[in-house]
C-alpha positions in Angstrom: -9.9 -38.9 17.5 -8.9 -35.3 18.2 -12.4 -33.8 17.6 -13.9 -36.5 19.8 -11.5 -35.5 22.6 -12.4 -31.9 22.2 -16.0 -32.8 22.1 -15.7 -34.9 25.4 -13.8 -32.2 27.1 -16.4 -29.7 26.3 -19.3 -31.9 27.5 -17.5 -32.7 30.7 -16.7 -29.0 31.5 -19.9 -27.4 30.5 -22.4 -30.1 31.5 -20.8 -31.7 34.6 -23.4 -30.2 36.9 -26.4 -31.2 35.0 -25.0 -34.8 34.5 -24.6 -35.3 38.4 -28.1 -34.2 38.9 -29.5 -36.5 36.3 -27.5 -39.5 37.5 -28.6 -38.8 41.2 -32.2 -38.5 40.0 -31.9 -41.9 38.2 -30.5 -43.6 41.4 -33.3 -42.2 43.6 -36.0 -43.5 41.2 -34.5 -46.9 41.1 -34.3 -47.2 44.7 -38.0 -46.4 45.1 -39.1 -48.8 42.5 -37.4 -51.9 44.1 -37.0 -53.6 47.6 -33.4 -54.2 47.2 -30.7 -52.5 45.2 -29.5 -54.2 42.2 -26.0 -55.3 41.8 -25.4 -52.8 39.0 -26.7 -49.9 41.1 -23.4 -48.5 42.3 -22.0 -48.2 38.7 -23.9 -45.0 37.9 -22.8 -43.4 41.2 -19.1 -44.2 40.4 -19.5 -42.7 37.0 -21.1 -39.6 38.5 -18.4 -39.2 41.0 -15.6 -39.7 38.6 -13.4 -36.7 38.3 -13.7 -34.6 35.3 -10.8 -34.5 32.8 -8.3 -31.9 33.9 -8.5 -28.6 32.0 -5.6 -27.8 29.5 -2.9 -25.6 31.1 0.0 -23.7 29.6 2.2 -26.7 30.8 -0.1 -29.2 29.1 -1.1 -27.1 26.1 1.4 -29.0 23.9 0.6 -32.8 23.9 3.0 -35.5 24.8 2.5 -36.8 21.3 3.8 -33.5 19.8 6.6 -33.2 22.3 7.8 -36.6 21.5 8.7 -35.6 17.9 12.3 -34.5 16.9 13.2 -31.0 15.8 13.3 -32.0 12.2 9.9 -33.7 12.5 8.3 -30.9 14.3 9.8 -28.4 11.6 8.3 -30.5 8.7 4.9 -31.0 10.6 4.7 -27.2 11.3 5.5 -26.3 7.6 2.7 -28.7 6.4 0.2 -27.5 9.0 1.0 -24.0 8.0 0.4 -24.8 4.3 -2.6 -26.8 4.8 -4.3 -23.9 7.1 -4.1 -25.9 10.3 -2.8 -22.8 12.1 -4.1 -23.5 15.5 -6.6 -26.4 15.2 -7.1 -29.3 15.5 -5.5 -30.2 18.8 -2.2 -32.1 18.5 -1.9 -31.3 14.7 -1.6 -27.6 14.1 1.2 -25.1 13.6 1.1 -23.4 16.9 1.6 -26.6 18.9 4.4 -27.7 16.6 6.2 -24.4 16.7 5.9 -24.2 20.5 7.3 -27.7 20.8 10.1 -26.8 18.3 10.8 -23.6 20.4 11.7 -25.9 23.3 14.2 -27.9 21.1 15.5 -25.0 19.2 15.3 -21.8 21.2 17.6 -19.8 19.1 15.7 -20.5 15.9 14.5 -17.1 14.7 12.1 -18.5 12.1 10.2 -20.2 15.0 9.7 -16.9 17.0 8.6 -15.2 13.8 6.2 -17.8 13.0 4.6 -17.6 16.5 4.5 -13.9 16.2 2.4 -14.2 13.2 0.1 -16.8 14.6 -0.6 -15.4 18.0 -3.0 -12.6 16.7 -5.1 -15.2 14.9 -5.2 -17.3 18.0 -6.4 -14.5 20.1 -9.3 -14.0 17.6 -10.0 -17.7 17.7 -10.3 -17.6 21.5 -12.7 -14.7 21.3 -14.9 -16.3 18.7 -14.8 -19.7 20.7 -16.1 -17.7 23.8 -18.9 -16.2 21.7 -20.3 -19.5 20.5 -19.7 -20.9 24.0 -17.1 -23.4 23.1 -15.3 -23.1 26.2 -13.2 -26.2 26.0 -11.7 -25.0 22.7 -11.3 -21.4 24.3 -9.4 -22.9 27.2 -7.3 -25.1 24.8 -6.4 -22.0 22.7 -5.7 -19.8 25.7 -3.4 -22.3 27.1 -1.5 -22.3 23.8 -1.4 -18.5 23.9 -0.1 -18.5 27.6 2.6 -21.2 26.7 3.7 -19.0 23.7 3.6 -15.7 25.7 2.7 -15.7 29.3 2.9 -11.8 29.3 0.7 -11.4 26.2 -1.4 -8.2 26.8 -4.7 -10.0 26.0 -4.2 -13.2 28.1 -5.6 -11.9 31.4 -8.8 -10.5 29.6 -9.3 -13.7 27.6 -9.1 -16.0 30.6 -11.5 -13.8 32.7 -13.8 -13.6 29.7 -13.7 -17.5 29.5 -14.5 -18.0 33.1 -17.2 -15.4 33.1 -19.0 -16.6 30.0 -18.6 -20.3 31.0 -20.2 -19.5 34.4 -22.9 -17.5 32.8 -23.6 -20.3 30.3 -23.7 -22.8 33.1 -26.2 -20.8 34.8 -28.4 -20.4 32.0 -28.2 -24.1 31.3 -29.5 -24.8 34.8 -32.1 -22.2 34.5 -33.4 -23.6 31.2 -33.3 -27.2 32.4 -31.8 -28.3 29.2 -32.0 -32.0 28.8 -28.9 -34.1 28.2 -30.1 -35.0 24.7 -30.6 -31.3 23.8 -27.2 -30.4 25.2 -25.6 -33.1 23.1 -27.4 -31.9 20.0 -26.2 -28.3 20.8 -22.7 -29.5 21.4 -22.7 -31.2 18.0 -23.9 -28.2 16.4 -21.2 -26.2 18.2 -18.8 -28.6 16.9 -19.9 -28.4 13.4 -20.0 -24.5 13.5 -16.7 -24.5 15.2 -15.0 -26.5 12.5 -16.6 -24.5 9.8 -15.7 -21.2 11.3 -12.1 -22.5 12.0 -11.7 -23.6 8.3 -13.0 -20.2 7.1 -10.9 -18.2 9.5 -7.7 -20.3 8.8 -8.1 -19.9 5.2 -8.5 -16.2 5.5 -5.7 -15.9 7.9 -3.6 -18.1 5.5 -4.4 -15.7 2.4 -3.4 -12.8 4.6 -0.2 -14.3 5.5 0.5 -15.4 2.0 0.0 -11.8 0.8 2.3 -10.4 3.4 5.0 -13.0 2.7 4.7 -12.4 -1.1 5.0 -8.7 -0.6 8.0 -9.2 1.5 9.5 -11.6 -1.0 9.0 -8.9 -3.8 10.7 -6.4 -1.7 13.7 -8.6 -0.9 13.9 -9.5 -4.7 13.9 -5.9 -5.6 16.4 -5.1 -3.0 18.7 -7.9 -4.4 18.1 -6.8 -8.0 19.1 -3.2 -7.0 22.2 -4.5 -5.3 23.2 -6.7 -8.3 22.5 -3.7 -10.6 24.8 -1.5 -8.4 27.6 -4.0 -8.3 27.3 -4.5 -12.0 27.6 -0.7 -12.6 30.6 -0.6 -10.3 32.2 -3.5 -12.1 31.7 -1.8 -15.4 33.3 1.5 -14.1 36.3 -0.6 -12.8 36.7 -2.4 -16.0 36.4 0.8 -18.2 39.0 2.5 -15.8 41.2 -0.6 -16.1 41.0 -0.6 -20.0 41.8 3.2 -20.1 44.9 2.6 -17.9 46.0 -0.3 -20.1 45.5 1.8 -23.2 47.4 4.7 -21.8 50.2 2.2 -20.7 50.2 0.7 -24.2 50.5 4.0 -25.9 54.1 5.2 -26.6 55.2 8.4 -24.9 54.9 11.1 -27.4 57.9 13.4 -28.0 57.7 17.2 -27.6 59.8 20.1 -28.3 61.6 19.5 -25.0 62.9 16.2 -26.4 64.7 17.6 -29.5 68.3 16.7 -29.2 70.3 18.8 -31.9 72.9 17.1 -33.9 73.7 20.0 -36.4 72.3 23.4 -36.4 74.5 25.6 -38.4 73.8 29.3 -38.3 72.2 31.0 -41.3 74.2 33.0 -43.9 73.9 36.7 -43.3 72.6 38.6 -46.5 75.4 40.6 -48.1 73.1 43.6 -48.7 71.9 43.6 -45.1 75.7 43.3 -43.9 76.9 46.1 -46.1 74.0 48.2 -44.8 74.5 47.2 -41.2 70.9 45.9 -40.8 70.1 43.7 -37.9 66.8 41.8 -37.3 65.2 38.5 -36.3 63.1 35.8 -37.8 60.7 33.3 -36.1 60.5 30.0 -37.9 57.9 27.2 -37.3 59.5 23.9 -38.4 58.7 20.2 -38.1 61.2 17.6 -37.2 60.5 14.2 -38.6 61.1 10.8 -36.9 64.5 10.5 -38.5 65.7 13.8 -37.0 65.6 15.9 -40.3 63.4 19.1 -40.7 60.6 18.1 -43.0 59.1 21.7 -43.3 59.8 25.3 -42.2 58.0 28.5 -42.6 58.3 32.1 -41.4 55.9 33.1 -38.7 57.2 36.7 -38.3 60.2 38.7 -39.3 61.7 42.1 -38.5 62.5 43.7 -40.7 60.0 41.9 -43.2 61.6 39.6 -45.8 65.2 40.8 -45.3 66.4 37.6 -43.5 63.5 35.2 -44.3 65.1 33.2 -47.1 68.4 32.6 -45.2 66.7 31.7 -42.0 64.5 29.1 -43.6 67.3 27.7 -45.5 69.4 27.3 -42.4 66.6 25.6 -40.5 66.0 23.1 -43.2 69.6 22.0 -43.0 69.4 21.4 -39.2 69.4 17.6 -37.8 68.2 16.2 -34.6 68.4 12.8 -33.0 65.6 10.4 -34.2 62.2 10.9 -32.4 59.3 8.5 -31.7 57.0 10.9 -33.5 57.0 14.2 -35.4 57.5 17.3 -33.3 56.6 20.9 -34.5 58.1 23.9 -32.7 59.2 27.4 -33.2 62.7 29.1 -33.0 63.7 32.8 -33.2 66.9 33.4 -35.3 68.6 36.6 -34.6 70.8 38.5 -37.3 73.4 40.9 -36.0 75.9 42.3 -38.3 78.4 42.8 -35.5 77.8 39.5 -33.8 
C-alpha cells in the first residue's frame, strides 16, 4: 500500500501538467464528434480539475498512523526497522519516522537523538540519489523527514533547492519530449523498481557500516570495563595483602629486647687474689644470653683488659645472674669492671 501511495504521489507531482493537457484534448475531440454532450462528459473534466495530493512537509512527514503509536510501540518498531535495514523507507514503516515520533513523546531520550544523528547522513545521501533518478516525490518525502529531524541541517536548503530545480527541469524535458502517459507510467514503474533496489542496497550497506561502528564501540566499552575490573581486582588484592600483613603483625607476640631485662640477682664477680695482691685493675666485656626462664644460658668473653686476668671470674659471675622470665631469649653484652680499691 505504501509503495502505491508513493507511486501515485510521484505521478501526480511530475505528470500533472501533461495529464491536464491530455484530458482537455480528449474532451475537445469528444465534443467535435457528437452533436450533444454525453451525460458522462463532465466526469473527465472533474478529474482533470481535482487538486493534486498535497506535498509532504515537515509537519506531515510523520504519518498519523505512526504518530498514533505509543512510546513503547514506537521504540519496538524503530528497533525492528533498524534491524531489518528499513532505515528511511518505505514510508510509514522506517526507523527515521518511528524515531521522530518517539522524540515527540520522549524528548529526553538520548538514545533517540543518537539514532537520528546516525541516520541523517544516510537520509541526505538518499535524497541526493532520489533527485538524480528524478524520483522527486521520494526526495520530497525524505527532505521533509530531514527538516522534521533538524530544521537547521546545513544540507537542507541546498537539497530543497536541488529538488525544485531538478523537478522543474524534468517537467520541462517531459513537455519538450511529449512523453505519452503510457511511457511516463512505464518510466515511473522502472524508477520505482530502481529506487527499491537502490534503497535496499544502500540500507544494507549503511546497516553494515553502523554495525561495524557499533561493534567497535562495544569492544572499546568491553575493554574499558575489563581494565576497570582488573584495576579494582589489583587494588583489592593489595588491600587484602596489607590486611593479612597487619593481622600477622598483630598476632605475633612482642619480642623482648635487652631493654626488657629485669634483673633479680646479679652478684658481683670474685676478685682474683693474684690481681688483688698486685693491685691490678681491668674490665671484661661479656656477651650472654638470657633464656625465657630468666637464667643465663650462655656467656662468653668478647674482650678483656688486661687479657685473661679477669675472664674466668667475670664469666662465672654472669652465669649465676637471674632475670625475670621473658617471652623469648635475649642476647646482650655487659662490661664488668674490676678495681682493687673499689
